SERO-4910 file (N, C-alpha, C, O; in steps of 0.05 Angstrom, whole numbers):
BEGIN
 pado doro    nc1    nc2    nc3   cac1   cac2   cac3    cc1    cc2    cc3    oc1    oc2    oc3
  Met    A    557    655    118    530    666    124    527    690    106    545    707    102
  Glu    A    504    691     94    499    711     72    504    739     81    518    754     67
  Asn    A    493    748    104    494    776    109    519    783    127    523    806    134
  Leu    A    536    763    134    557    770    154    577    788    143    588    805    157
  Thr    A    583    787    116    602    805    104    591    833    105    606    852    110
  Glu    A    565    837    100    553    864    101    553    874    130    557    898    135
  Leu    A    547    856    148    549    866    177    577    874    186    580    894    200
  Lys    A    597    859    176    624    867    182    632    892    171    646    908    183
  Gln    A    623    897    146    629    923    132    615    947    147    626    969    149
  Arg    A    592    942    157    577    965    170    590    970    198    592    993    206
  Ile    A    599    950    213    612    955    238    638    969    233    645    988    248
  Ala    A    653    959    213    678    973    207    675   1003    200    693   1019    207
  Arg    A    654   1010    186    650   1036    177    643   1055    201    652   1078    202
  His    A    628   1044    219    617   1060    241    637   1059    266    635   1074    285
  Ala    A    655   1041    264    677   1039    285    703   1039    272    716   1018    270
  Pro    A    712   1061    261    736   1061    246    763   1059    259    784   1054    246
  Asp    A    763   1062    287    788   1058    301    782   1039    324    760   1031    329
  Asp    A    803   1031    337    800   1012    360    785   1024    382    789   1048    388
  Gly    A    768   1010    396    754   1020    419    726   1011    420    717    993    406
  Phe    A    712   1024    438    683   1017    444    667   1043    436    673   1065    445
  Phe    A    647   1040    417    633   1062    408    603   1059    413    590   1040    404
  Asp    A    592   1078    428    562   1082    430    552   1091    404    566   1105    390
  Thr    A    527   1085    397    515   1093    373    488   1110    377    479   1113    400
  Ala    A    476   1119    356    451   1135    359    429   1117    365    408   1126    374
  Val    A    432   1090    361    411   1071    367    413   1065    398    434   1057    407
  Pro    A    391   1070    412    393   1065    442    402   1036    448    390   1017    437
  Gly    A    422   1032    465    432   1007    473    448    993    456    457    970    462
  Leu    A    455   1005    431    471    990    412    501   1003    414    505   1027    414
  Ser    A    519    984    416    549    994    417    564    977    396    554    956    387
  Leu    A    587    986    387    605    974    371    631    971    384    639    988    399
  Ile    A    646    948    378    673    944    387    691    937    364    683    920    347
  Arg    A    715    949    364    735    942    345    763    941    358    770    957    376
  Ser    A    778    918    349    806    916    359    821    904    336    813    884    324
  Gln    A    845    917    330    861    909    308    884    889    319    902    881    303
  Ala    A    884    883    344    904    865    356    893    851    378    874    860    391
  Val    A    903    829    385    896    813    409    900    831    434    916    850    434
  Ser    A    885    825    454    887    843    476    893    828    503    889    803    504
  Asp    A    901    841    522    903    831    551    876    827    561    857    838    550
  Pro    A    872    811    581    846    807    593    835    835    605    850    850    618
  Val    A    810    840    599    797    865    607    774    858    625    757    841    618
  His    A    773    871    649    751    865    668    728    886    663    732    911    663
  Thr    A    705    876    658    681    892    652    658    881    666    657    859    676
  Leu    A    636    899    668    612    890    681    591    890    657    584    912    647
  Tyr    A    582    867    648    563    866    628    536    868    638    530    856    659
  Asp    A    519    884    624    489    884    631    476    861    615    489    848    599
  Pro    A    450    856    619    438    836    602    440    845    574    431    867    567
  Ser    A    452    829    556    459    837    530    464    815    511    465    792    519
  Phe    A    468    822    486    475    803    464    498    816    449    498    839    441
  Cys    A    518    798    445    542    807    430    546    788    406    548    764    409
  Leu    A    546    801    383    550    786    357    577    791    345    582    814    339
  Val    A    593    772    340    618    776    329    618    773    297    612    752    286
  Ala    A    626    795    284    626    794    255    654    785    243    656    775    220
  Ser    A    675    789    262    701    781    253    719    779    278    717    795    296
  Gly    A    736    757    277    754    753    299    743    735    321    722    722    317
  Arg    A    757    733    343    750    714    365    756    727    391    775    742    394
  Lys    A    739    721    411    742    729    438    739    708    458    722    690    455
  Arg    A    754    710    480    750    692    503    738    707    526    748    729    531
  Ala    A    718    696    540    706    709    563    708    691    586    701    668    583
  Arg    A    717    700    610    717    686    635    696    696    654    696    719    662
  Ile    A    678    679    661    658    686    681    662    669    705    656    645    704
  Gly    A    673    680    727    681    665    749    699    644    743    721    650    732
  Ser    A    692    618    748    709    596    741    705    586    713    718    567    705
  Arg    A    687    596    699    677    588    671    691    603    650    693    627    652
  Glu    A    700    588    629    713    602    607    696    594    580    690    570    575
  Ile    A    691    614    565    677    607    540    690    625    518    702    646    523
  Val    A    688    614    492    699    628    470    677    632    449    662    614    444
  Tyr    A    676    657    438    659    661    415    672    675    392    689    692    397
  Glu    A    665    668    367    681    676    344    663    684    322    638    685    326
  Thr    A    674    690    299    660    699    276    634    683    273    635    658    271
  Gly    A    611    698    272    585    685    267    574    674    293    552    662    292
  Gly    A    587    678    314    577    669    341    568    693    357    576    716    353
  Cys    A    551    686    377    544    708    395    542    700    424    538    676    430
  Leu    A    545    717    442    544    713    470    518    726    480    512    748    473
  Val    A    502    711    495    477    722    507    480    720    537    485    699    549
  Val    A    477    745    548    479    749    579    454    757    589    442    777    581
  Gly    A    443    741    610    416    745    621    413    764    645    392    776    650
  Ile    A    437    767    659    437    783    684    462    799    684    480    793    668
  Asp    A    464    818    701    489    834    704    511    814    713    507    800    733
  Leu    A    534    814    699    555    795    706    583    808    702    588    823    683
  Pro    A    600    803    722    627    811    719    642    792    699    644    768    704
  Ile    A    652    801    678    664    785    658    692    795    651    697    819    648
  Ile    A    711    776    648    739    782    641    741    773    610    740    749    604
  Gly    A    745    793    592    744    787    564    772    794    553    785    812    561
  Ala    A    780    777    532    805    782    517    801    775    489    792    753    483
  Val    A    807    794    470    807    788    443    830    769    436    853    776    441
  Ile    A    825    746    425    846    728    420    852    722    390    871    708    383
  Glu    A    837    734    373    843    732    344    835    758    332    812    765    331
  Ala    A    855    774    321    850    800    309    875    808    296    897    801    305
  Ser    A    873    823    274    897    835    260    888    859    245    864    864    241
  Thr    A    908    875    236    902    899    222    884    893    196    866    907    191
  Asp    A    890    872    182    874    864    159    846    851    165    827    853    150
  Ala    A    845    839    189    821    826    197    815    830    227    819    813    244
  Pro    A    807    857    232    803    864    261    780    849    273    762    840    260
  Tyr    A    782    848    299    758    839    315    736    861    313    739    884    319
  Leu    A    712    850    305    689    870    301    665    857    313    659    834    307
  Cys    A    651    872    330    630    861    347    609    882    351    615    906    352
  Leu    A    583    874    352    564    892    361    552    882    387    550    858    392
  Lys    A    544    901    404    532    893    430    506    909    433    505    934    430
  Leu    A    485    894    441    459    906    443    448    900    472    447    876    479
  Ser    A    441    920    488    430    916    514    402    905    511    388    914    493
  Leu    A    395    886    528    368    873    526    351    886    545    359    894    567
  Asp    A    323    888    536    303    901    551    287    880    564    274    864    551
  Arg    A    287    880    591    273    860    606    243    863    601    229    843    597
  Gly    A    233    888    601    205    891    596    196    879    569    174    868    566
  Met    A    213    883    548    206    874    523    206    843    522    189    831    510
  Leu    A    226    831    536    227    801    538    203    791    552    191    771    543
  Ala    A    194    802    574    171    796    588    146    797    571    129    779    572
  Asp    A    145    817    555    121    821    537    121    798    515    101    785    510
  Leu    A    144    793    504    147    772    484    140    744    496    128    727    483
  Leu    A    149    741    521    144    714    533    115    705    534    108    681    533
  Leu    A     97    724    534     69    717    536     60    705    509     41    689    509
  Gly    A     73    712    487     65    701    462     85    680    448     81    672    425
  Val    A    105    674    462    127    657    450    122    628    459    119    622    483
  Ala    A    120    610    440    120    582    446    149    573    454    168    580    441
  His    A    151    557    475    177    547    484    185    526    466    181    502    472
  Thr    A    199    534    443    206    513    424    237    512    422    252    530    429
  Gly    A    245    489    410    273    486    402    293    487    424    287    495    446
  Gly    A    318    479    416    341    483    432    343    463    456    364    463    468
  Gly    A    324    447    462    327    428    484    332    444    510    352    439    522
  Ala    A    315    462    518    319    478    541    327    463    566    313    444    572
  Pro    A    348    470    580    356    456    604    336    461    626    320    479    625
  Glu    A    338    445    646    321    448    671    329    475    684    353    483    683
  Pro    A    309    490    695    315    515    708    338    515    728    354    534    730
  Asp    A    339    494    743    361    495    765    389    488    754    408    486    769
  Arg    A    391    485    727    417    479    717    425    500    696    446    498    683
  Thr    A    407    520    692    413    541    672    434    561    681    432    572    703
  Glu    A    454    565    664    474    586    669    463    612    659    445    613    643
  Ala    A    474    634    669    464    660    664    476    671    637    468    693    629
  Ala    A    494    658    624    504    667    599    511    644    581    518    624    592
  Gly    A    510    646    556    515    622    538    522    633    510    515    656    503
  Val    A    534    616    495    543    622    466    528    606    448    523    583    454
  Gln    A    521    617    424    508    603    404    518    614    377    527    636    375
  Ala    A    514    597    355    517    607    328    494    625    321    471    619    325
  Ala    A    500    648    310    480    666    301    464    654    278    475    644    258
  Thr    A    437    655    279    421    645    257    420    665    235    425    689    240
  Pro    A    415    657    209    413    677    189    392    699    194    396    722    186
  Glu    A    371    692    208    351    713    215    362    733    235    356    757    232
  Leu    A    378    724    255    390    741    274    410    761    261    412    785    267
  Val    A    426    749    243    447    765    230    432    785    212    440    808    210
  Asp    A    411    778    198    396    796    180    385    818    197    388    842    189
  Ala    A    372    812    220    359    835    237    382    852    247    379    876    247
  Ser    A    405    842    256    427    858    265    438    877    244    446    900    250
  Thr    A    440    866    220    450    882    198    431    905    191    440    927    184
  Arg    A    405    900    192    385    920    188    386    941    209    383    964    203
  Leu    A    391    933    234    393    952    256    417    971    250    415    995    252
  Leu    A    440    959    243    463    977    239    458    993    214    468   1015    213
  Gly    A    443    984    195    435   1001    171    422   1027    179    424   1047    165
  Leu    A    408   1026    201    394   1051    210    414   1075    218    407   1098    219
  Leu    A    438   1067    223    457   1088    229    463   1105    204    473   1128    207
  Asp    A    458   1095    183    460   1111    157    436   1126    150    436   1141    131
  Ala    A    414   1122    164    389   1136    161    379   1145    189    360   1134    200
  Pro    A    392   1164    201    385   1172    229    357   1182    231    346   1180    253
  Gln    A    345   1191    211    318   1201    212    297   1178    217    274   1183    224
  Asp    A    307   1153    212    289   1129    215    292   1116    242    276   1099    250
  Ile    A    313   1124    256    319   1107    282    295   1107    300    286   1085    309
  Ala    A    283   1132    306    263   1132    328    240   1113    321    228   1101    339
  Thr    A    233   1112    294    209   1097    286    215   1066    282    200   1049    290
  Leu    A    239   1061    269    244   1033    261    262   1018    280    259    993    282
  Ala    A    279   1031    294    296   1015    313    282   1000    332    290    978    337
  Pro    A    261   1011    346    246    993    366    235    968    353    233    947    366
  Leu    A    228    970    328    216    945    316    238    924    310    233    900    312
  Val    A    261    933    301    282    915    294    293    903    321    298    879    323
  Ile    A    295    920    341    305    910    366    286    890    380    296    872    394
  Arg    A    260    894    375    241    874    385    244    848    369    241    826    381
  Glu    A    249    850    343    253    826    328    279    811    339    278    787    342
  Ile    A    300    825    345    323    811    356    318    798    381    327    776    386
  His    A    302    811    399    295    799    424    279    775    419    284    756    433
  Tyr    A    261    774    399    246    750    393    264    727    382    261    704    389
  Arg    A    283    736    364    301    713    353    318    702    373    326    678    372
  Leu    A    326    718    394    343    708    416    327    689    434    336    667    442
  Met    A    301    698    441    284    683    459    276    656    447    272    637    462
  Thr    A    274    655    421    265    629    409    290    615    398    286    595    384
  Gly    A    315    623    404    338    611    393    350    591    415    339    585    436
  Pro    A    375    581    408    388    561    425    392    571    454    391    554    473
  Gln    A    397    596    458    399    605    486    376    620    498    377    636    517
  Gly    A    353    614    485    328    626    494    319    620    520    306    636    533
  Ala    A    327    595    530    319    587    556    330    608    578    317    613    597
  Ile    A    353    619    573    364    639    593    345    663    595    338    671    617
  Leu    A    337    673    573    320    697    572    292    691    583    280    707    597
  Arg    A    282    667    575    255    660    585    254    657    614    235    667    626
  Gln    A    275    644    626    276    640    654    282    664    671    273    667    694
  Ile    A    297    684    658    303    709    672    279    724    678    276    735    700
  Val    A    259    725    658    234    740    661    212    724    675    191    734    681
  Ser    A    219    698    681    199    682    695    207    681    724    227    668    732
  Gly    A    191    694    740    198    696    770    198    669    784    210    668    805
  Glu    A    187    649    774    186    624    786    209    605    781    213    585    795
  Ser    A    226    612    761    249    596    754    272    602    773    272    623    785
  His    A    290    583    776    313    588    793    331    610    783    342    625    799
  Leu    A    334    612    757    350    634    745    336    661    750    349    680    757
  Gly    A    309    661    747    295    686    753    299    694    783    303    718    789
  Gln    A    298    675    801    302    679    830    330    691    836    334    710    852
  Ile    A    350    678    822    377    688    825    380    716    814    395    733    824
  Gly    A    366    721    793    367    748    780    358    768    800    370    790    800
  Arg    A    338    764    817    330    784    838    352    790    856    357    813    863
  Ala    A    366    768    865    387    773    884    409    788    870    420    807    882
  Val    A    416    782    845    435    796    832    430    826    829    447    843    834
  Ala    A    405    832    822    396    860    820    399    874    847    406    897    847
  Tyr    A    394    861    869    397    872    895    426    878    901    433    899    912
  Leu    A    443    859    894    472    862    899    484    886    882    500    901    892
  Cys    A    475    888    858    483    910    840    476    937    851    490    957    847
  Asp    A    453    938    865    445    964    877    455    970    905    455    992    915
  Asn    A    465    947    918    473    950    946    500    938    952    506    927    973
  Tyr    A    518    939    932    544    923    936    561    935    958    579    921    968
  Ala    A    556    962    966    572    973    986    563    966   1015    578    970   1034
  Ala    A    538    957   1016    526    950   1042    534    923   1052    538    905   1036
  Pro    A    535    920   1078    540    891   1089    516    874   1081    493    883   1082
  Thr    A    522    852   1073    502    833   1062    505    805   1073    528    794   1073
  Arg    A    484    792   1083    486    765   1092    474    747   1071    455    754   1056
  Ile    A    485    723   1069    474    704   1052    444    698   1056    428    694   1038
  Glu    A    437    698   1081    410    692   1090    391    714   1078    369    708   1069
  Asp    A    400    740   1078    383    761   1067    380    758   1036    359    762   1025
  Leu    A    403    751   1022    401    747    993    383    723    987    366    725    969
  Ala    A    386    700   1003    367    679    999    338    686   1002    321    676    986
  Arg    A    333    702   1022    304    710   1025    295    726   1001    272    723    993
  Ile    A    311    743    990    304    760    967    298    742    944    279    747    928
  Ala    A    315    720    941    310    701    920    288    681    925    280    667    907
  Gly    A    279    680    951    258    660    957    268    632    957    256    614    946
  Met    A    291    628    969    305    603    971    317    599    997    320    618   1013
  Ser    A    323    573   1005    338    568   1029    366    576   1024    374    577   1000
  Pro    A    382    582   1044    410    590   1040    425    570   1025    440    578   1006
  Ser    A    423    545   1031    439    524   1016    431    523    988    449    523    971
  Ser    A    405    522    982    396    523    954    404    547    939    411    546    916
  Phe    A    402    570    953    411    596    939    439    595    931    446    603    909
  His    A    457    585    950    485    585    944    491    567    921    508    574    905
  Glu    A    478    544    920    483    525    897    473    538    871    489    538    852
  His    A    449    548    869    440    559    845    453    584    836    456    589    812
  Phe    A    462    600    856    478    623    848    504    617    834    512    630    815
  Arg    A    517    597    844    543    588    832    537    576    805    553    581    787
  Thr    A    516    561    801    511    550    777    505    572    756    514    569    733
  Ala    A    492    594    763    484    615    747    509    633    740    511    642    717
  Thr    A    527    637    757    546    658    755    575    648    755    594    662    749
  Ala    A    578    622    763    605    610    766    621    624    788    645    623    789
  Met    A    607    637    806    619    651    831    601    646    854    577    640    852
  Ser    A    613    650    878    598    648    901    585    677    904    595    696    891
  Pro    A    565    682    920    552    708    923    574    729    934    574    752    925
  Leu    A    590    721    951    610    740    962    631    747    942    641    769    941
  Gln    A    639    726    925    658    731    903    645    751    883    659    768    873
  Phe    A    621    750    877    605    765    859    606    794    869    612    812    855
  Arg    A    599    797    897    599    823    907    626    837    907    628    861    902
  Thr    A    647    821    912    675    832    911    680    842    881    693    863    877
  Arg    A    671    828    862    677    837    834    662    863    830    673    882    819
  Leu    A    637    866    839    621    890    835    636    913    849    640    935    838
  Arg    A    644    908    873    659    930    888    684    938    874    689    962    872
  Met    A    700    919    864    724    926    850    720    941    825    735    959    818
  His    A    698    933    810    693    946    785    686    977    791    697    995    778
  Glu    A    670    981    810    662   1009    817    687   1024    828    692   1047    821
  Ala    A    703   1011    844    726   1024    856    746   1033    834    758   1054    836
  Arg    A    749   1017    816    769   1022    792    756   1047    776    770   1065    768
  Arg    A    730   1046    772    720   1069    759    723   1094    774    729   1115    762
  Leu    A    719   1094    802    724   1118    818    752   1127    816    756   1152    815
  Met    A    773   1110    816    800   1116    815    807   1131    789    822   1150    788
  Val    A    795   1119    767    801   1130    740    785   1154    733    796   1174    724
  Ala    A    759   1154    738    742   1176    730    741   1198    749    739   1221    741
  Glu    A    743   1193    776    741   1215    794    767   1221    809    768   1238    826
  Gly    A    787   1205    803    815   1211    815    817   1203    844    835   1213    857
  Leu    A    799   1187    854    801   1180    882    826   1162    887    835   1147    870
  Ser    A    835   1164    911    858   1146    919    846   1118    923    822   1115    925
  Ala    A    864   1099    925    855   1070    930    840   1069    958    819   1057    960
  Ala    A    850   1083    977    835   1081   1003    809   1094   1002    790   1083   1014
  Glu    A    806   1118    988    782   1131    986    760   1114    970    737   1111    978
  Ala    A    770   1103    947    754   1085    932    744   1061    946    722   1052    943
  Gly    A    763   1050    963    755   1025    978    733   1032    998    714   1017   1001
  Phe    A    736   1054   1012    716   1061   1031    689   1067   1017    668   1060   1027
  Arg    A    690   1079    994    666   1087    981    650   1060    971    626   1061    969
  Val    A    664   1040    966    650   1015    957    644    994    979    636    972    974
  Gly    A    650   1003   1005    643    984   1025    664    972   1042    659    956   1061
  Tyr    A    690    978   1036    712    967   1051    717    984   1076    716   1009   1075
  Asp    A    722    970   1098    729    984   1125    760    987   1128    770   1003   1144
  Ser    A    774    969   1112    802    967   1115    816    971   1088    811    955   1070
  Pro    A    834    993   1085    848    996   1060    867    972   1053    871    966   1030
  Ser    A    877    959   1073    893    935   1069    878    913   1057    888    899   1039
  Gln    A    853    908   1067    836    888   1057    829    894   1027    828    876   1010
  Phe    A    822    919   1022    817    929    993    841    923    976    839    912    954
  Ser    A    864    929    986    888    924    970    893    895    964    901    886    942
  Arg    A    888    879    986    894    849    983    873    838    962    881    822    945
  Asp    A    849    846    962    828    835    944    835    846    915    831    832    895
  His    A    844    871    914    852    882    887    874    865    874    873    858    851
  Val    A    895    857    889    918    842    881    907    814    873    917    803    853
  Arg    A    889    803    888    880    775    883    865    775    857    867    755    842
  Ile    A    850    796    849    834    796    826    849    807    802    845    797    780
  Tyr    A    865    827    805    878    840    783    909    837    781    923    848    764
  Ser    A    919    821    801    947    813    803    966    836    807    991    831    806
  Arg    A    957    861    813    972    883    820    959    901    840    935    902    841
  Pro    A    976    915    858    962    933    876    951    957    860    960    962    838
  Pro    A    930    972    872    917    992    858    935   1013    845    931   1020    822
  Arg    A    955   1023    860    970   1045    850    986   1037    824    988   1053    805
  Arg    A    996   1013    824   1011   1003    801    993    994    776   1002    987    755
  Asp    A    967    994    782    949    984    761    935   1006    747    918   1001    730
  Leu    A    941   1032    752    925   1055    743    926   1055    713    906   1059    700
  Ser    A    950   1051    699    950   1052    669    933   1031    657    920   1036    636
  Arg    A    932   1006    667    917    986    657    888    994    663    871    988    645
  Met    A    880   1005    684    851   1013    689    843   1034    670    819   1035    663
  Gln    A    860   1051    662    853   1073    642    848   1060    615    830   1068    600
  Ala    A    865   1040    607    863   1027    582    836   1011    581    822   1010    561
  Glu    A    828   1000    603    802    983    603    779   1001    600    758    991    591
  Gln    A    780   1026    607    757   1042    604    749   1046    576    726   1053    571
  Ala    A    768   1041    556    761   1043    527    745   1019    518    733   1020    497
  Tyr    A    742    997    534    729    974    526    704    969    545    690    949    541
***
């Protein structure tokens, strides 16, 4: 792909060491790894990730996907994802850019976008994340966006224009159905997105399936089915992942004990929190601290 080499060079220049780097462009981050990694638990916001070099495996609930050089991951809603770099070396590091997506921009674009190409799946079968090969136009726009890091005086004026173009390229591309349906309140994915937004804001509160179904505008049985299709998890499994993600952040960033973090995110029982932690991360909280600290870098 013509511009992929230039994109790789620009990511490498602005991410000179291993880790996760925020940039001066709002919503744009860069990731570099010179070695394969253990699985890392993260919470992805609606975003697009383009790999310029290397390969990564992502597990979303029971679903596993791989994206590699020239490929990109499109995520339409907040999702707990377990990612692992599976191809990287000192000479050919894993290099990736991540751009958070703007729901308002997508909604604005939807008004003028013809629903073309890609054989869009039926709304009730659409998953909330997908992988596609990056088109030359998408690589070109991403490369130009990274180029603005070398001209910081141009970022405020030009970055919003290039970011809008990227949103347009994604919305009209192979995974565009995900983004179109997320901003369409009448689609099943859009309905599930409302429930996910509620869970992200209220993960510590007791929540009934009936309440989430009402927020989504579905019957409980239909809601459960479409939620699992979208996220590859049940609603309660999803909430547990959200709670665990925040609890780990509290233990690392604020120095809370496991019991304190568990209570903060909604657990009444420290033993139940510990059991859930072991089930998800394979280790009890106190033994997992070093891995938690390492994951904060990604």
